[in-house]
N, C-alpha and C positions, 0 to 999 in steps of 0.2 A: 504494500500500500504506500510505503514511503516513496518508492520509485514513481508510482502513479501520481502521487501528490507533487513531487518535484516536476514532473512533466506538465501537469496542469499549471503550476506556478510559473513555469517558463512561458507557457502559452499566453497567460494573462499578464505577464510581466509584473508579478507581485511576489512577495516573500511566501515561502511554503506555508508558514503558520497561518496565513490568511485563508488558505484553502481549508485545512483542518489542522488543529494543534496535535502534538504528539499524544497527549492524554486521550484525545478522542479516538485516534487511530488505535491506541492500545485497548481501549474499551471495546471497539469494534472487533478487534482480533480476539479478545477474551470472550465476548458474548456471542459472537458469530450470528448476527441477526439474519433472518431468512425472509423477512417481509418488511415493507415500508413501515408498518406499525411498530415492529421491533426496533428498526433503525431509528425511529423517532424518539424512542426512549433513551437513546445514547446521549450523554451529556455533550453539548457542543454541536448537536445536529438539530437544526430547526427547519421550518418550512422552506426557507430559501436554499439551504444546503441540500435538502431532500430533492427539491426541484432541479437543482444543478447537478448533483452528484449521486443521488439515491440509487438509480438503476445501475450505474457503474460500480458503486460500492457493493451492492448486493451481488453483482456478477463476480467481483474480486473475491468476496467471501466464499461464494460457491466454488470458484476455481481453486481456491486454496484448500477447500475441504476435499477435493479430489472427486473421482467418479462416485455416484451414489449406488 
């Protein structure tokens, strides 16, 4: 997820922490949300972040989990 965040930050020409802070990435990795509702419960993820990054974050979590 950090690689993804760095890429997004480069694209928007902003510091990486403006995309998502480390503690939010850690909580996503720990809780492994599988739906938008679960993702919305993560500290640092609000409606704007869900709109911008929600689908991609859920795909990254699914990919990290491996085949089902």
